N, CA, C and O of each residue as an XYZ file, in Angstrom:
616
protein
N      76.522    -61.910     15.283
C      75.414    -61.618     16.173
C      75.102    -60.129     16.139
O      76.007    -59.295     16.154
N      73.841    -59.809     16.096
C      73.401    -58.414     16.089
C      73.224    -57.927     17.519
O      72.681    -58.640     18.363
N      73.681    -56.712     17.786
C      73.466    -56.085     19.089
C      72.673    -54.802     18.894
O      72.742    -54.172     17.839
N      71.927    -54.425     19.911
C      71.135    -53.196     19.885
C      71.480    -52.392     21.128
O      71.502    -52.926     22.237
N      71.749    -51.107     20.937
C      72.082    -50.240     22.067
C      71.599    -48.823     21.790
O      71.431    -48.413     20.641
N      71.380    -48.087     22.878
C      71.066    -46.660     22.761
C      72.339    -45.954     22.316
O      73.412    -46.160     22.882
N      72.200    -45.121     21.297
C      73.350    -44.389     20.762
C      72.920    -42.976     20.396
O      71.727    -42.707     20.252
N      73.884    -42.071     20.245
C      73.563    -40.714     19.810
C      73.065    -40.705     18.367
O      73.519    -41.483     17.529
N      72.130    -39.815     18.103
C      71.598    -39.685     16.744
C      72.591    -38.996     15.819
O      72.631    -39.271     14.620
N      73.379    -38.112     16.378
C      74.266    -37.304     15.549
C      75.624    -37.983     15.403
O      76.598    -37.611     16.057
N      75.662    -38.986     14.530
C      76.896    -39.681     14.177
C      76.771    -40.118     12.720
O      75.658    -40.312     12.231
N      77.885    -40.273     12.024
C      77.846    -40.501     10.577
C      77.024    -41.703     10.119
O      76.273    -41.590      9.150
N      77.145    -42.852     10.791
C      76.403    -43.999     10.271
C      74.907    -43.890     10.539
O      74.104    -44.419      9.769
N      74.518    -43.213     11.620
C      73.090    -42.949     11.838
C      72.595    -41.969     10.780
O      71.509    -42.149     10.230
N      73.377    -40.940     10.493
C      72.983    -39.997      9.441
C      72.829    -40.719      8.111
O      71.919    -40.411      7.341
N      73.702    -41.669      7.834
C      73.581    -42.450      6.604
C      72.262    -43.198      6.531
O      71.623    -43.232      5.479
N      71.844    -43.805      7.657
C      70.556    -44.510      7.663
C      69.395    -43.536      7.544
O      68.402    -43.834      6.880
N      69.508    -42.371      8.183
C      68.459    -41.359      8.041
C      68.328    -40.934      6.583
O      67.217    -40.784      6.074
N      69.458    -40.740      5.915
C      69.433    -40.357      4.499
C      68.798    -41.450      3.642
O      67.985    -41.159      2.765
N      69.168    -42.712      3.895
C      68.577    -43.829      3.140
C      67.073    -43.901      3.376
O      66.301    -44.084      2.435
N      66.662    -43.757      4.622
C      65.239    -43.806      4.949
C      64.464    -42.666      4.328
O      63.329    -42.847      3.887
N      65.072    -41.488      4.291
C      64.421    -40.331      3.672
C      64.250    -40.551      2.177
O      63.183    -40.278      1.628
N      65.288    -41.039      1.517
C      65.177    -41.314      0.076
C      64.074    -42.334     -0.197
O      63.298    -42.180     -1.140
N      64.010    -43.370      0.628
C      62.985    -44.398      0.462
C      61.587    -43.797      0.648
O      60.700    -44.026     -0.174
N      61.392    -43.034      1.720
C      60.075    -42.428      1.976
C      59.661    -41.508      0.837
O      58.505    -41.519      0.413
N      60.601    -40.714      0.342
C      60.277    -39.784     -0.750
C      60.034    -40.501     -2.072
O      59.441    -39.926     -2.985
N      60.482    -41.748     -2.189
C      60.185    -42.525     -3.400
C      58.752    -43.055     -3.376
O      58.218    -43.460     -4.408
N      58.134    -43.052     -2.199
C      56.779    -43.586     -2.045
C      55.708    -42.518     -1.864
O      54.571    -42.692     -2.302
N      56.072    -41.411     -1.217
C      55.074    -40.434     -0.784
C      55.512    -39.014     -1.130
O      56.703    -38.747     -1.291
N      54.532    -38.096     -1.245
C      54.894    -36.694     -1.478
C      55.608    -36.110     -0.251
O      55.371    -36.554      0.872
N      56.470    -35.128     -0.461
C      57.231    -34.550      0.652
C      56.357    -34.084      1.818
O      56.749    -34.224      2.977
N      55.180    -33.534      1.526
C      54.298    -33.050      2.592
C      53.782    -34.177      3.480
O      53.276    -33.923      4.573
N      53.905    -35.411      3.020
C      53.419    -36.563      3.781
C      54.556    -37.375      4.398
O      54.343    -38.496      4.861
N      55.754    -36.813      4.404
C      56.907    -37.484      5.011
C      57.256    -36.754      6.307
O      57.853    -35.678      6.289
N      56.877    -37.351      7.414
C      57.041    -36.747      8.739
C      58.300    -37.305      9.397
O      58.224    -38.025     10.393
N      59.435    -36.972      8.843
C      60.702    -37.581      9.242
C      61.495    -36.644     10.141
O      61.753    -35.498      9.773
N      61.877    -37.121     11.304
C      62.736    -36.330     12.175
C      64.176    -36.428     11.683
O      64.626    -37.492     11.256
N      64.892    -35.309     11.746
C      66.302    -35.320     11.359
C      67.173    -35.612     12.586
O      66.661    -35.752     13.697
N      68.471    -35.702     12.380
C      69.382    -36.084     13.465
C      69.316    -35.115     14.635
O      69.338    -35.550     15.787
N      69.236    -33.815     14.374
C      69.188    -32.869     15.497
C      67.869    -32.993     16.253
O      67.846    -32.828     17.473
N      66.775    -33.280     15.558
C      65.494    -33.498     16.244
C      65.531    -34.795     17.055
O      64.939    -34.878     18.131
N      66.223    -35.797     16.537
C      66.354    -37.062     17.260
C      67.281    -36.936     18.470
O      67.249    -37.776     19.369
N      68.103    -35.891     18.493
C      69.013    -35.658     19.616
C      68.357    -34.843     20.731
O      68.989    -34.571     21.752
N      67.106    -34.455     20.544
C      66.406    -33.611     21.511
C      66.091    -34.367     22.799
O      66.048    -35.597     22.825
N      65.874    -33.610     23.850
C      65.468    -34.178     25.130
C      64.158    -34.942     24.951
O      63.246    -34.469     24.274
N      64.070    -36.108     25.551
C      62.854    -36.906     25.458
C      62.820    -37.860     24.285
O      61.831    -38.567     24.090
N      63.892    -37.891     23.492
C      63.974    -38.805     22.353
C      65.121    -39.785     22.611
O      66.230    -39.381     22.963
N      64.841    -41.066     22.433
C      65.854    -42.109     22.598
C      66.029    -42.825     21.269
O      65.048    -43.174     20.612
N      67.272    -43.043     20.875
C      67.596    -43.702     19.606
C      68.354    -44.997     19.898
O      69.289    -45.025     20.698
N      67.923    -46.066     19.225
C      68.627    -47.351     19.294
C      69.210    -47.655     17.926
O      68.606    -47.355     16.897
N      70.387    -48.253     17.929
C      71.037    -48.670     16.692
C      71.355    -50.159     16.799
O      71.894    -50.619     17.806
N      71.017    -50.901     15.754
C      71.385    -52.317     15.649
C      72.686    -52.390     14.865
O      72.830    -51.761     13.816
N      73.631    -53.167     15.387
C      74.941    -53.292     14.742
C      75.328    -54.756     14.592
O      74.947    -55.613     15.390
N      76.096    -55.008     13.543
C      76.659    -56.344     13.318
C      77.832    -56.559     14.264
O      78.261    -55.632     14.952
N      78.347    -57.780     14.297
C      79.539    -58.079     15.099
C      80.695    -57.145     14.762
O      81.466    -56.752     15.637
N      80.803    -56.798     13.494
C      81.879    -55.922     13.050
C      81.623    -54.449     13.301
O      82.476    -53.616     12.995
N      80.461    -54.109     13.854
C      80.154    -52.720     14.173
C      79.393    -51.967     13.106
O      79.103    -50.784     13.281
N      79.057    -52.627     11.990
C      78.302    -51.941     10.938
C      76.876    -51.669     11.403
O      76.231    -52.530     12.001
N      76.397    -50.467     11.123
C      75.024    -50.098     11.470
C      74.062    -50.816     10.535
O      74.145    -50.671      9.315
N      73.144    -51.595     11.117
C      72.176    -52.376     10.341
C      70.798    -51.741     10.329
O      70.050    -51.888      9.363
N      70.458    -51.034     11.402
C      69.130    -50.447     11.504
C      69.049    -49.529     12.703
O      69.978    -49.438     13.505
N      67.916    -48.851     12.809
C      67.724    -47.899     13.896
C      66.240    -47.690     14.149
O      65.398    -48.030     13.318
N      65.940    -47.130     15.297
C      64.587    -46.707     15.637
C      64.700    -45.657     16.739
O      65.681    -45.628     17.483
N      63.689    -44.797     16.835
C      63.656    -43.784     17.889
C      62.301    -43.811     18.576
O      61.294    -44.201     17.985
N      62.295    -43.391     19.833
C      61.071    -43.270     20.610
C      61.011    -41.866     21.183
O      61.947    -41.408     21.837
N      59.897    -41.189     20.931
C      59.663    -39.850     21.458
C      58.709    -39.980     22.641
O      57.578    -40.439     22.484
N      59.165    -39.577     23.816
C      58.339    -39.624     25.018
C      57.366    -38.456     24.980
O      57.770    -37.295     25.050
N      56.069    -38.776     24.869
C      55.052    -37.728     24.840
C      54.808    -37.095     26.192
O      54.149    -36.060     26.289
N      55.341    -37.718     27.246
C      55.212    -37.227     28.627
C      53.749    -37.077     29.056
O      53.421    -36.308     29.960
N      52.885    -37.835     28.380
C      51.454    -37.806     28.702
C      50.884    -39.218     28.748
O      49.680    -39.420     28.592
N      51.764    -40.191     28.963
C      51.341    -41.585     28.962
C      51.436    -42.239     27.599
O      51.110    -43.415     27.439
N      51.888    -41.463     26.611
C      52.092    -42.021     25.276
C      53.548    -41.830     24.864
O      54.269    -40.995     25.410
N      53.947    -42.619     23.898
C      55.259    -42.474     23.273
C      55.058    -42.780     21.794
O      54.193    -43.578     21.435
N      55.853    -42.149     20.939
C      55.692    -42.339     19.493
C      56.971    -42.888     18.872
O      58.070    -42.393     19.120
N      56.794    -43.918     18.063
C      57.899    -44.494     17.301
C      58.195    -43.594     16.108
O      57.285    -43.152     15.406
N      59.475    -43.332     15.891
C      59.917    -42.574     14.727
C      61.121    -43.276     14.102
O      61.948    -43.865     14.797
N      61.196    -43.198     12.810
C      62.381    -43.566     12.023
C      62.836    -45.020     12.163
O      64.039    -45.284     12.178
N      61.893    -45.976     12.267
C      62.314    -47.377     12.201
C      62.836    -47.626     10.795
O      62.140    -47.394      9.807
N      64.065    -48.100     10.725
C      64.693    -48.348      9.430
C      65.695    -49.476      9.577
O      66.507    -49.484     10.503
N      65.634    -50.431      8.657
C      66.623    -51.506      8.589
C      67.164    -51.527      7.167
O      66.406    -51.538      6.198
N      68.471    -51.531      7.061
C      69.108    -51.550      5.739
C      68.732    -52.820      4.994
O      68.517    -53.870      5.599
N      68.656    -52.709      3.657
C      68.254    -53.846      2.815
C      69.033    -55.112      3.144
O      68.447    -56.188      3.272
N      70.344    -54.990      3.281
C      71.182    -56.171      3.495
C      70.958    -56.820      4.863
O      71.405    -57.943      5.093
N      70.273    -56.125      5.766
C      70.028    -56.665      7.107
C      68.593    -57.152      7.290
O      68.245    -57.675      8.348
N      67.772    -56.985      6.275
C      66.371    -57.407      6.416
C      66.289    -58.917      6.522
O      67.008    -59.645      5.838
N      65.400    -59.376      7.393
C      65.221    -60.804      7.606
C      66.175    -61.398      8.630
O      66.135    -62.602      8.883
N      67.029    -60.575      9.223
C      68.003    -61.070     10.201
C      67.575    -60.819     11.646
O      68.316    -61.138     12.576
N      66.391    -60.253     11.838
C      65.882    -60.017     13.186
C      66.207    -58.662     13.777
O      65.883    -58.410     14.938
N      66.840    -57.778     13.013
C      67.213    -56.465     13.555
C      65.985    -55.656     13.956
O      65.982    -55.035     15.019
N      64.946    -55.653     13.129
C      63.741    -54.879     13.453
C      63.099    -55.392     14.734
O      62.650    -54.603     15.566
N      63.055    -56.700     14.895
C      62.479    -57.283     16.108
C      63.285    -56.877     17.334
O      62.714    -56.519     18.364
N      64.600    -56.931     17.229
C      65.450    -56.543     18.357
C      65.294    -55.064     18.691
O      65.244    -54.689     19.862
N      65.217    -54.231     17.666
C      65.019    -52.796     17.887
C      63.683    -52.537     18.577
O      63.609    -51.764     19.532
N      62.630    -53.186     18.088
C      61.301    -52.988     18.669
C      61.231    -53.535     20.091
O      60.579    -52.936     20.946
N      61.886    -54.656     20.358
C      61.915    -55.192     21.726
C      62.514    -54.164     22.685
O      61.961    -53.910     23.755
N      63.642    -53.576     22.299
C      64.310    -52.584     23.146
C      63.433    -51.352     23.335
O      63.309    -50.838     24.447
N      62.829    -50.883     22.258
C      61.975    -49.702     22.311
C      60.778    -49.935     23.226
O      60.461    -49.083     24.056
N      60.113    -51.073     23.085
C      58.923    -51.342     23.893
C      59.279    -51.500     25.373
O      58.527    -51.053     26.239
N      60.407    -52.125     25.669
C      60.859    -52.214     27.071
C      61.070    -50.816     27.647
O      60.663    -50.528     28.772
N      61.706    -49.964     26.869
C      61.985    -48.602     27.329
C      60.693    -47.817     27.530
O      60.562    -47.080     28.508
N      59.747    -47.966     26.621
C      58.464    -47.262     26.761
C      57.804    -47.628     28.086
O      57.229    -46.771     28.758
N      57.890    -48.888     28.453
C      57.323    -49.320     29.741
C      58.046    -48.644     30.909
O      57.404    -48.235     31.877
N      59.372    -48.523     30.829
C      60.108    -47.877     31.923
C      59.762    -46.399     32.027
O      59.875    -45.810     33.102
N      59.341    -45.794     30.919
C      58.911    -44.394     30.936
C      57.524    -44.241     31.547
O      57.098    -43.132     31.868
N      56.819    -45.365     31.706
C      55.449    -45.312     32.209
C      54.423    -45.091     31.122
O      53.272    -44.764     31.413
N      54.819    -45.265     29.876
C      53.866    -45.094     28.771
C      52.826    -46.205     28.823
O      53.155    -47.371     29.039
N      51.588    -45.836     28.624
C      50.495    -46.805     28.555
C      50.189    -47.173     27.109
O      49.530    -48.176     26.837
N      50.675    -46.347     26.187
C      50.341    -46.544     24.772
C      51.501    -46.071     23.909
O      52.067    -45.001     24.134
N      51.845    -46.890     22.911
C      52.840    -46.498     21.910
C      52.096    -46.224     20.614
O      51.306    -47.046     20.150
N      52.356    -45.065     20.039
C      51.745    -44.652     18.779
C      52.787    -44.696     17.674
O      53.989    -44.638     17.932
N      52.310    -44.800     16.440
C      53.214    -44.703     15.302
C      52.444    -44.275     14.069
O      51.222    -44.398     13.985
N      53.208    -43.769     13.120
C      52.682    -43.438     11.794
C      53.614    -44.055     10.783
O      54.832    -43.892     10.854
N      53.027    -44.768      9.837
C      53.770    -45.297      8.709
C      52.948    -44.981      7.471
O      51.941    -44.279      7.554
N      53.365    -45.488      6.341
C      52.619    -45.240      5.114
C      51.896    -46.482      4.644
O      52.344    -47.597      4.913
N      50.792    -46.312      3.951
C      50.005    -47.461      3.499
C      50.734    -48.359      2.506
O      50.350    -49.515      2.330
N      51.777    -47.850      1.856
C      52.534    -48.677      0.918
C      53.634    -49.490      1.610
O      54.280    -50.322      0.973
N      53.843    -49.262      2.875
C      54.909    -49.959      3.606
C      54.332    -51.210      4.282
O      54.216    -51.292      5.505
N      53.979    -52.175      3.433
C      53.278    -53.371      3.896
C      54.115    -54.227      4.839
O      53.573    -54.815      5.775
N      55.418    -54.309      4.613
C      56.272    -55.096      5.515
C      56.282    -54.474      6.909
O      56.235    -55.190      7.910
N      56.341    -53.153      6.977
C      56.324    -52.477      8.275
C      54.986    -52.700      8.973
O      54.944    -53.016     10.162
N      53.901    -52.535      8.231
C      52.570    -52.744      8.813
C      52.447    -54.169      9.338
O      51.916    -54.386     10.427
N      52.929    -55.132      8.576
C      52.881    -56.534      8.996
C      53.691    -56.757     10.274
O      53.237    -57.457     11.179
N      54.881    -56.170     10.356
C      55.703    -56.274     11.564
C      54.935    -55.735     12.767
O      54.861    -56.389     13.807
N      54.373    -54.553     12.623
C      53.648    -53.942     13.733
C      52.441    -54.785     14.135
O      52.186    -54.974     15.325
N      51.695    -55.293     13.152
C      50.525    -56.126     13.469
C      50.934    -57.387     14.226
O      50.254    -57.785     15.172
N      52.026    -58.014     13.823
C      52.506    -59.209     14.532
C      52.854    -58.899     15.984
O      52.797    -59.780     16.842
N      53.209    -57.662     16.254
C      53.576    -57.252     17.610
C      52.376    -56.760     18.405
O      52.522    -56.382     19.567
N      51.190    -56.758     17.797
C      49.981    -56.368     18.517
C      49.494    -54.959     18.269
O      48.507    -54.536     18.870
N      50.161    -54.224     17.400
C      49.701    -52.875     17.068
C      48.441    -52.980     16.217
O      48.312    -53.874     15.379
N      47.511    -52.048     16.446
C      46.259    -52.027     15.689
C      46.090    -50.664     15.027
O      46.606    -49.652     15.500
N      45.365    -50.670     13.937
C      45.083    -49.441     13.181
C      44.235    -48.523     14.043
O      43.279    -48.967     14.679
N      44.582    -47.250     14.065
C      43.795    -46.237     14.764
C      43.552    -45.075     13.807
O      44.169    -44.993     12.745
N      42.652    -44.184     14.191
C      42.458    -42.974     13.392
C      43.740    -42.155     13.439
O      44.467    -42.164     14.433
N      43.999    -41.455     12.354
C      45.188    -40.609     12.313
C      45.124    -39.586     13.437
O      44.057    -39.059     13.750
N      46.261    -39.315     14.033
C      46.348    -38.407     15.171
C      47.333    -37.280     14.863
O      48.138    -37.377     13.937
N      47.255    -36.221     15.650
C      48.218    -35.127     15.563
C      48.411    -34.610     14.152
O      47.437    -34.321     13.458
N      49.668    -34.491     13.714
C      49.940    -33.907     12.396
C      49.481    -34.781     11.232
O      49.476    -34.331     10.087
N      49.095    -36.027     11.513
C      48.725    -36.968     10.458
C      47.235    -36.923     10.117
O      46.809    -37.545      9.144
N      46.442    -36.199     10.901
C      45.001    -36.106     10.648
C      44.777    -35.539      9.251
O      45.340    -34.506      8.889
N      43.953    -36.226      8.477
C      43.612    -35.764      7.134
C      44.609    -36.147      6.059
O      44.405    -35.814      4.891
N      45.682    -36.838      6.418
C      46.691    -37.231      5.428
C      46.416    -38.664      4.974
O      46.599    -39.611      5.738
N      45.977    -38.812      3.728
C      45.662    -40.138      3.189
C      46.902    -41.011      3.015
O      46.784    -42.221      2.824
N      48.082    -40.411      3.080
C      49.321    -41.176      2.963
C      49.839    -41.639      4.325
O      50.914    -42.232      4.410
N      49.079    -41.372      5.389
C      49.461    -41.802      6.732
C      48.605    -42.976      7.170
O      47.402    -43.019      6.916
N      49.243    -43.916      7.824
C      48.595    -45.113      8.371
C      49.045    -45.178      9.830
O      50.184    -45.552     10.112
N      48.161    -44.820     10.751
C      48.531    -44.755     12.166
C      48.113    -46.021     12.902
O      47.090    -46.633     12.596
N      48.927    -46.391     13.873
C      48.708    -47.608     14.652
C      49.075    -47.325     16.107
O      49.747    -46.341     16.415
N      48.617    -48.216     17.000
C      48.935    -48.071     18.420
C      49.034    -49.438     19.076
O      48.434    -50.416     18.629
N      49.806    -49.472     20.145
C      49.924    -50.652     20.994
C      49.616    -50.218     22.417
O      50.248    -49.307     22.951
N      48.639    -50.880     23.026
C      48.328    -50.634     24.436
C      49.287    -51.495     25.253
O      49.357    -52.708     25.054
N      50.022    -50.875     26.167
C      51.004    -51.598     26.969
C      50.368    -52.116     28.251
O      49.564    -51.431     28.883
N      50.736    -53.316     28.619
C      50.297    -53.911     29.878
C      51.410    -53.757     30.899
O      52.581    -53.652     30.535
N      51.057    -53.744     32.145
C      52.054    -53.795     33.211
C      52.979    -52.611     33.278
O      54.166    -52.765     33.566
N      52.453    -51.420     33.014
C      53.297    -50.223     33.062
C      53.692    -49.904     34.480
O      54.404    -48.929     34.718
């Protein structure tokens, strides 16, 4: 059974997933178009990190939420290891993240992914996220695909 919990970003298995995710992103996009937070940035105030783990404690995936403190929150670093894909880890991570965003009072969750990450885009669309114009640092970047989810019942 997979479990999901809030955990510190600065730990070896989270760093391993960050490294894997960075290598994957750099295999698809130029470095200037990879907006990846590192472990110390993920450990900052206002950032929450969830880790999905197997029964044996192996890290299967992770996601972070940055509280914009303006009614928005941004998803960063959703990553599920290859061997854990299709097991529901991404869904569990997103469920936890969206619940937390509501407790923060966020009315909208934003995200940026890449146009070549079709599985990620499909996951987000199934959850109700819609394509929006690029925002913030992603404006003008053709390698960015921004989406948002309007939250009900905040």
